[in-house]
C-alpha positions in Angstrom: -44.9 19.9 -15.8 -45.3 21.7 -12.9 -44.2 18.6 -10.8 -41.1 18.4 -13.3 -40.2 22.0 -12.7 -40.9 21.9 -8.9 -38.5 18.7 -9.1 -35.9 21.2 -10.5 -36.0 24.1 -8.3 -36.0 21.8 -5.0 -32.5 20.0 -6.6 -30.9 23.5 -7.6 -32.2 24.7 -3.7 -30.4 21.7 -2.4 -27.0 22.4 -4.5 -27.4 26.1 -3.2 -27.5 24.9 0.4 -24.7 22.6 -0.1 -22.2 25.4 -2.3 -23.2 27.9 0.9 -22.2 25.3 3.4 -19.1 24.3 2.7 -18.4 28.0 1.7 -19.4 28.5 5.1 -17.4 25.8 6.8 -14.2 27.2 4.8 -14.6 30.9 6.1 -15.2 29.4 9.5 -11.7 28.0 9.5 -9.6 30.8 7.7 -11.7 33.3 10.2 -10.3 30.9 13.4 -7.2 30.9 12.1 -6.9 34.8 11.6 -8.5 35.5 15.0 -5.3 33.0 16.3 -3.1 34.9 14.8 -4.9 38.2 15.7 -4.1 37.3 19.4 -1.1 36.1 18.9 0.0 39.3 17.3 -1.8 41.6 20.2 0.3 39.3 23.4 1.6 42.0 25.6 4.3 40.0 27.4 5.8 36.3 27.1 4.0 34.2 29.1 0.7 35.8 26.2 3.1 34.8 23.8 3.9 31.5 24.4 0.0 30.3 25.2 -1.3 32.1 21.8 1.6 30.3 20.1 0.5 27.0 22.0 -3.3 27.1 20.9 -1.8 28.1 17.2 0.7 25.3 16.7 -2.3 22.9 18.1 -4.7 24.1 15.4 -2.1 23.6 12.9 -1.7 20.0 14.1 -5.8 19.1 14.4 -6.0 20.7 10.5 -2.7 18.7 9.0 -1.3 21.9 8.4 2.3 20.5 8.9 4.8 23.1 7.4 3.0 25.8 9.6 2.6 23.8 12.8 6.4 23.1 12.5 7.5 27.1 12.0 5.2 27.7 15.2 6.4 24.8 17.0 10.2 25.6 16.9 9.4 29.4 17.4 8.0 27.7 20.9 10.9 25.9 21.2 12.1 29.3 21.8 10.4 30.2 25.2 10.8 29.0 28.5 8.9 25.5 28.9 7.9 23.5 31.7 9.2 19.2 31.1 5.4 18.0 29.3 5.6 21.3 27.3 8.2 20.8 25.6 7.3 16.8 24.9 4.6 18.0 23.5 6.4 20.6 21.0 8.9 17.8 20.6 6.7 14.9 19.5 4.2 16.9 16.8 7.7 18.6 15.5 8.7 14.8 15.2 5.6 13.3 13.8 4.9 16.6 11.7 8.3 16.0 10.0 7.8 12.4 9.4 4.5 12.6 7.8 6.3 15.3 5.3 8.6 13.2 4.7 11.9 14.8 6.3 12.6 11.3 7.9 16.2 12.9 9.6 15.2 16.0 11.2 11.7 13.8 12.8 14.5 11.3 14.1 16.5 14.1 15.5 13.9 16.2 17.0 12.2 12.6 18.0 15.2 11.5 20.2 14.2 14.7 22.3 11.1 13.7 22.9 12.7 10.3 24.3 15.0 11.7 26.2 12.3 14.0 28.7 10.2 10.8 28.8 12.1 7.6 27.9 9.3 4.9 29.0 6.7 6.9 26.9 4.8 4.0 24.5 4.0 6.8 21.9 7.1 7.9 21.8 9.1 4.3 20.9 6.0 3.6 18.1 7.2 7.1 16.9 10.8 6.1 17.0 9.8 3.3 15.6 8.1 4.6 12.4 11.1 7.1 12.0 13.5 4.6 12.0 11.7 2.4 9.5 11.4 5.5 7.0 15.0 5.8 7.5 16.2 2.2 6.5 16.8 1.5 10.3 15.3 -1.5 10.6 17.6 -3.0 12.9 17.2 -0.2 15.4 13.4 0.0 14.8 13.4 -4.0 15.7 14.5 -2.6 18.7 12.2 0.4 19.9 8.8 -1.8 19.1 10.0 -4.9 21.2 10.5 -1.9 24.2 6.9 -1.4 22.9 6.1 -4.5 23.9 7.5 -4.3 27.0 5.4 -2.2 28.3 2.2 -3.0 26.4 2.6 -7.2 25.6 -0.1 -6.8 22.8 0.2 -3.7 21.1 -0.7 -4.0 18.2 1.3 -1.8 15.6 4.4 -2.7 17.1 3.1 -6.1 16.6 2.7 -5.7 12.6 5.5 -3.4 12.8 7.8 -6.0 13.7 6.2 -9.1 11.2 6.6 -6.4 8.5 10.1 -6.2 9.4 10.6 -9.6 9.8 9.0 -10.4 6.8 11.3 -7.9 4.7 14.3 -9.5 6.3 12.5 -12.8 4.8 12.8 -13.9 8.8 9.4 -15.2 7.6 8.8 -17.5 11.0 9.9 -14.4 13.4 6.8 -12.3 11.0 4.3 -14.7 11.1 5.0 -15.9 14.9 4.4 -11.7 15.2 1.6 -12.0 12.6 -0.8 -14.6 14.4 -0.5 -12.8 17.8 -0.9 -9.0 16.0 -4.4 -10.9 14.9 -5.2 -12.3 17.9 -5.2 -8.5 19.2 -7.1 -7.5 16.8 -10.0 -10.1 17.1 -9.9 -9.3 20.7 -10.1 -5.8 19.9 -13.1 -6.0 17.2 -10.1 -4.6 15.1 -8.9 -5.8 11.5 -5.0 -5.8 10.6 -5.1 -3.9 6.9 -4.8 -6.0 3.4 -1.3 -5.4 3.6 -0.5 -7.2 6.7 -2.7 -10.0 5.4 -0.7 -10.3 2.4 2.7 -10.4 4.5 1.8 -12.6 6.4 0.6 -14.7 4.2 4.1 -14.6 2.8 5.6 -15.9 5.3 3.1 -18.6 5.6 3.6 -19.9 2.5 7.7 -19.5 2.4 7.7 -21.9 5.8 5.6 -24.3 4.0 2.7 -23.5 5.2 0.1 -23.1 2.1 -3.0 -23.9 3.7 -2.7 -21.5 6.4 -2.1 -18.9 3.6 -4.5 -19.7 1.5 -6.5 -19.4 4.1 -5.4 -16.6 5.0 -5.7 -14.3 1.2 -9.5 -15.9 0.5 -10.2 -14.5 4.1 -9.3 -10.8 2.4 -12.4 -9.4 2.2 -11.0 -6.3 -0.1 -9.3 -8.5 -3.1 -6.1 -6.7 -4.8 -3.8 -7.8 -7.6 -0.6 -8.8 -5.0 -3.2 -11.1 -2.8 -5.0 -12.8 -5.6 -1.3 -13.4 -7.6 -0.6 -15.0 -4.6 -3.7 -17.1 -4.0 -3.5 -17.8 -7.6 0.5 -19.2 -7.3 -1.0 -21.3 -4.3 -4.0 -22.8 -6.6 -1.8 -23.1 -9.7 0.5 -25.4 -6.9 -2.2 -27.5 -5.9 -3.6 -27.7 -9.6 -7.0 -26.0 -8.6 -6.9 -24.0 -11.6 -10.8 -22.6 -11.5 -10.6 -21.5 -8.9 -7.2 -19.7 -9.6 -9.2 -18.5 -12.7 -12.1 -17.5 -10.8 -9.2 -15.1 -8.3 -8.1 -13.5 -11.7 -11.6 -12.2 -13.7 -12.6 -9.5 -11.8 -9.2 -7.3 -12.7 -10.0 -8.4 -17.0 -11.5 -6.3 -19.6 -11.6 -3.5 -17.3 -9.6 0.5 -18.4 -6.5 -1.0 -17.7 -5.2 -4.0 -18.9 -2.1 -5.4 -16.5 0.5 -7.4 -18.3 1.4 -9.8 -15.2 -2.6 -10.2 -14.8 -3.2 -11.0 -18.2 -0.4 -13.4 -18.7 -1.2 -15.8 -14.9 -4.5 -15.8 -16.6 -3.2 -16.9 -20.2 -1.9 -19.3 -18.6 -4.2 -20.5 -16.4 -6.4 -21.6 -19.3 -3.8 -23.0 -20.6 -3.0 -25.3 -17.5 -6.9 -26.3 -17.7 -6.8 -27.2 -21.2 -9.0 -23.8 -22.1 -7.0 -23.1 -25.3 -9.6 -21.1 -26.8 -10.2 -18.5 -24.1 -6.2 -17.6 -23.9 -6.4 -17.3 -27.4 -9.4 -14.6 -27.0 -8.0 -13.2 -23.6 -4.2 -12.7 -25.4 -5.7 -11.3 -28.6 -7.5 -8.7 -26.1 -4.2 -7.8 -24.3 -2.9 -7.0 -27.5 -5.6 -5.4 -29.1 -5.0 -2.9 -26.3 -1.3 -2.6 -26.7 0.3 -1.2 -29.2 4.2 -2.4 -28.5 5.0 -7.0 -28.7 6.1 -8.9 -25.2 7.8 -11.9 -25.8 5.4 -13.3 -22.9 2.3 -12.3 -24.3 3.5 -13.9 -27.6 5.3 -17.2 -26.6 1.7 -17.8 -24.7 0.1 -17.2 -27.7 2.0 -19.4 -29.4 1.0 -22.2 -27.5 -2.2 -21.6 -27.6 -2.5 -21.6 -31.0 -0.7 -24.8 -31.1 -2.9 -26.6 -29.1 -6.6 -25.3 -30.8 -5.0 -25.9 -34.4 -2.1 -28.6 -34.4 -0.4 -26.7 -37.5 3.4 -26.8 -37.0 3.6 -24.6 -40.3 1.7 -22.0 -38.4 3.5 -22.1 -35.2 6.7 -22.1 -36.9 5.6 -18.6 -38.8 4.8 -16.9 -35.1 7.6 -17.6 -34.0 10.5 -16.6 -36.4 8.1 -13.2 -36.2 8.9 -13.6 -32.1 12.6 -14.3 -33.3 13.1 -10.8 -35.7 11.4 -8.7 -33.2 12.9 -9.7 -29.7 16.2 -8.4 -27.8 16.5 -10.8 -25.4 19.3 -13.2 -26.3 17.8 -15.9 -24.8 14.7 -16.2 -26.4 16.4 -15.7 -29.7 18.8 -18.3 -28.8 16.0 -21.2 -28.3 13.2 -20.1 -31.3 16.5 -20.8 -32.7 17.3 -24.3 -32.1 13.5 -25.2 -32.2 13.3 -23.7 -35.8 16.5 -25.4 -36.6 15.3 -28.9 -35.2 11.8 -28.6 -37.6 14.2 -28.0 -40.8 15.4 -30.7 -40.1 12.3 -33.1 -39.9 
């Protein structure tokens, strides 16, 4: 009993200590900001005021308070600044605007930074990202290629070019840049992002390199829905249905029921002759979703047809589908099936 009480007291003390430390950190942050503001308020001349503004500006950048950083940054531009100081303000203002999704302002200020130091690679990367956010992909390509002229193996420029060309459906160029990016990442003991690998696999798949696309997707350590469905599409084309089923299984019978996942898995069950598994999966999906869905019901009807070999039951289910669907092409197909059965 005493031992249990001691443990409770110990846990309580640990919680109190954690709470106290958190409060102290928050208090320290507020104290630092307050101190910087006080220094600014007590500045006696322009030189002191400029120095205090720079310190406060850097504080807001470091703490990701971009709205405040923009306010102080614009104030700093009213001072007489050196070229280096002015560049620092423009670059950080452009970054802040970009992170706040104010792409037009980011572009305006980013160009000012580039004008001061036209050969700085960090500014070219920033402008490239701003152009992407403004859907100016051709200008972004120019900027990222300028980066590569300075640093041939720049990972950010390579992956951005890979993603832009993938979006433009220039899959050969996209794959070339992704392959170069992957070699550089391996050399630096880094990894591309999951999205980069997915787009790399799409590019490989679209130019007919299915084995390469499969290898890329299978090597992604943390699978997500998009990469898994791409992999399933490759397995389907090779009739490797069991591999496809195994890939999709982690995504089913979860809290959220995803129509695309369940329909793809049901199709894999049907193609591999596992009709009861398809039926159970689809009935589970229907039990979790009140709204009718034509694709789910068509797959379920296919399951019934293969399990029971009962034509009358299939026709009953088809009539139910015919009565609720608003899709004319489905009504047309079902109508033909029912009419054909009547002639028999």
